[in-house]
C-alpha positions, 0 to 999 in steps of 0.5 A, a space after each residue: 109323321 111324328 105321332 110321339 116324341 120325347 123331349 129329353 130336359 125340362 128346362 125352358 128349352 125343352 118346355 118351348 119345344 114341348 108347347 110348339 110340338 103340341 101346338 104343331 101336331 095336335 092333341 093326339 100326339 104324345 109327347 113326354 118330357 123326361 127330366 132327371 131332376 125333380 123339377 122343371 126350369 132346369 137353371 131358371 128357377 124362381 123362389 120365395 124370398 120373404 114372400 115374394 117370387 124372385 129369380 135365383 137364376 136368369 132373372 131378365 131376357 133383352 127385349 128386342 129380341 122377340 121370342 120372349 115377348 112372343 111366346 108370353 103373348 102365346 100363353 096369356 101372359 104379355 101383361 106380365 112383362 115388366 121392364 128396368 127401372 131408370 137405375 144405372 150400373 156400376 162396376 168395381 175396378 181399381 179398388 172403387 166403384 164408379 158407373 158403367 163406362 160409355 161407349 164400349 162392345 161388351 166391354 171392348 172400347 169403341 172410339 168414344 169410350 169413356 174409360 177415366 174412371 176404370 183405367 189407371 192413366 197407363 191403361 187408359 194411354 194403352 187404350 188410346 194408342 190401340 187405334 194407332 198401332 198396326 193390326 194383323 188380321 185374317 179374316 175367318 181366323 177365331 182367337 180367345 177374346 182375352 188373348 187378342 184384346 190383352 195384346 191390343 190394349 194391355 191387361 187392363 181392359 180385359 180384365 176391367 172390363 170385358 171379363 166382368 161381363 162375360 163373369 156375369 153372363 157366361 160364368 166365364 173367364 175372357 181368356 177361354 171364349 172365342 171372339 166369333 161366338 162372344 162378340 161375332 159383330 166385332 169379328 165381322 167388323 175385323 173380317 171387313 178389314 177395320 184397321 184396329 180393334 177400336 175401329 171394328 168395335 166402333 163399326 160393330 156398334 148399333 146404332 142405338 146405344 144400349 147399356 152394358 148388362 149387370 149380373 143376371 142380365 143377358 142378350 146379344 153384344 151390348 153397347 154402353 150409352 143411352 137406352 131407345 126404349 126399354 132394353 131388358 124385360 122380366 116377369 112380373 112372377 118371375 121365370 116360374 109363372 111362363 114354366 108353369 104357363 108352358 108346362 100346362 099348354 104343351 099337356 105333356 107327360 111329365 116324368 121328373 126324377 127320371 134319368 134317360 140311360 141310353 138312346 138307340 136308333 131303331 127302325 122305325 123311331 127311338 127308344 130311350 132306355 129310362 129309369 133306374 139301373 135296377 129296374 130299367 124300362 124302354 120308352 119307343 117314340 117316333 122322335 127325340 129332342 135332347 134339351 140337356 148340357 152338352 156333356 148329356 147329348 154326348 153321352 146319349 149320341 155316342 152310340 147311335 150319333 158319333 159324329 154329334 157326340 165328338 162335336 160337343 166333346 169340347 163344350 166344357 161348363 161353367 159352375 156358379 152360386 147364387 146368392 139371393 138377400 132380403 133386408 128390413 130397415 136399411 136403404 138399399 144400393 140405389 144402382 141396377 147393380 155391380 159387376 166387379 173386375 177380376 183382379 178385385 180382391 172380393 169373393 163376388 163376381 157380382 150383384 144385382 140390386 133387385 129392389 132398385 133395379 125392377 120397381 114390382 121387387 119390393 112392394 113391401 119395402 124389403 130390400 132384395 138383392 142378389 149376389 154371385 162367386 164362381 166363374 170358369 174353373 174356379 168349381 174349387 172354390 165354391 166346394 165350401 158349405 153354404 154358411 162360409 158363402 153367404 158369409 163371403 158373400 156378406 163381407 162383399 156387401 159390407 164392402 161395396 155398399 156397408 151393408 152390415 145388417 142381418 138379413 131377414 130371408 136368404 137363399 143360396 142357389 148352387 148351379 153347378 156345370 151350368 152354362 156351357 163355355 164358347 171357346 174359340 172355335 165354338 161356331 165350328 163345333 155348334 155347325 158339325 153337330 148339327 150337320 151330323 144331326 141333320 142327317 138323323 131322321 127323329 133327332 134334334 138337339 136345342 139348348 143353350 150349348 149352341 147359338 146363345 145361353 140366353 133365354 131367347 136363344 133357348 127359346 129361338 132353338 127349341 121352336 125351330 127343331 119342334 118346326 123341323 120335326 112337324 114339317 116332316 108331317 106337312 104341317 109347318 110353314 115351310 119359310 121356317 128359318 135355319 137351325 138356332 132361329 125361328 124365321 129370321 130371328 137372329 141367334 143370341 151369343 151371350 144369357 138371360 
C-alpha cells in the first residue's frame, strides 16, 4: 500500500492527482507536491486585472466533458461555474473579419460548410471539388493535418480555417500536427471508408452542432453551428479558485521553488534528489506521479525507465504570450473573439473579447480582453521586451477593432515551452510511454503531453493515475477505466 507519494509538478494535473490520492489513501498518507516554480498552477494563472480576477492561461473548459464539473462539485464550487454569453466568434481572413463559418470540423469543411466569407473564389471552388476527387487512404495511417488538407482542398482551407483553430488551442501549426491525435473522429471516418475528406468530416461531426472555439477555449474536436445547451464553462473567480481549493483539499505538503534533479528506483519505492546542486536532499517515497512537461519526463526517466524516456523524446513544445488589457470609456467588440488566419499580416494569432464573451468579467463597466501571440517555431519572434509585445498587440487591436485608447491595466504573461505539439505518430509515442510505465510499480505519468492539452483531459489523466496507484492498496473501484481516462470518459485531443 502506498503510504507516501511524491507528485512532481503543481499544475492542474499534479494538484488533481494529489487531491484524488488524498481521497483514496486517507489522511495518514504523506503526499508531497514538488514544484520548481514559486507558484502553483503551471500554465493556468489568474491575475488581478484592474481589480477583477482574470485568467491569462486557459480560461474555459468543454462543458460536455464531465471531469471539471465533477471536480468542482467535489470541491463545493459547483455554483461557481459560469457559461458564455450568446456573443459569436469571428475570424480574420483575406483581409477582412467575418463570422466564424458554419459546417466545419476543427476547420475541415463538411458538406454543409459555409465558407463564402473566408475563402476566395478559387478557394471555394477547390473546397467544392474535393468530394469529387479520388481519395487514397490506408486505414490506420497517420498524416500531418496540413499536408492532407492542402493536398485535398488547396492552400486556403488549412491556412484560413484549420491553422487558426490549432493556433488558438495548441499554439501549433497545421503542418506540425498529426491527424489521428488532433481530429481522431475524422481519422476514424477515413478508416471506415469515407470516399473524401469532406464526407469524412460530415460523418465525424457530432449530432449536436457546436461552434468552434475562439482563443482561450479548449476541449475536443469542434463543429460550428448552433449549440444544444452551454458548450463551454469557466470558473467565476478564475482557475485560481479551483487551484486554491485543490491545494487545500489535498492536504499535501507543498514544496515550491524546489527542483527534482534525479529519480532513482529503489528496492522498495523511489528516491527523488531535490534542491540545489550545492545542497541536494533525498526524498524517499513509495510512489511517484510525474506531472511535468515531456522534456522533464524524459530527463527524469532516462535512467530508471529508458523506454519511457525514449517515447516522449519526440514531443516538442510551443511557446506563446498572452497579453491582457483593460480599457475605460470605450465600446468593446460585441463578438466573443477573433481568430487570425496564418497568412494575415498581423502579429497576434487570436483575441478573446472577454467582457462580451463572459457576463461576469466586467461588472465595473471596463472593457477587458486578451490577445495571444506565438505559434510553434516562432519562439524567436517573442524574444523582445514586454513593451514591444504590447505595442504590437495594440497596433493589431487598432487594425481589427479600432481600439486606440490607452489601457488602464496591462498584464503580459509569457508561456515558454508551455504547450506540447501532437505531431504525426503522437498516439504511438503515448502508447509506448504508458506501456513502459505500466511495467514499473509505483510510477505514473500524467498531463497535457498525453491525451489532450485541455483542463478536462489533464484532470482525467491525473485522477486515473491516482486510481491505479490506490488500486494496489485495494481502495479504488476496480471498474475504473484505462490510462488517460476516468471510467469511460473520453480523452480530449485538444486545450482549456
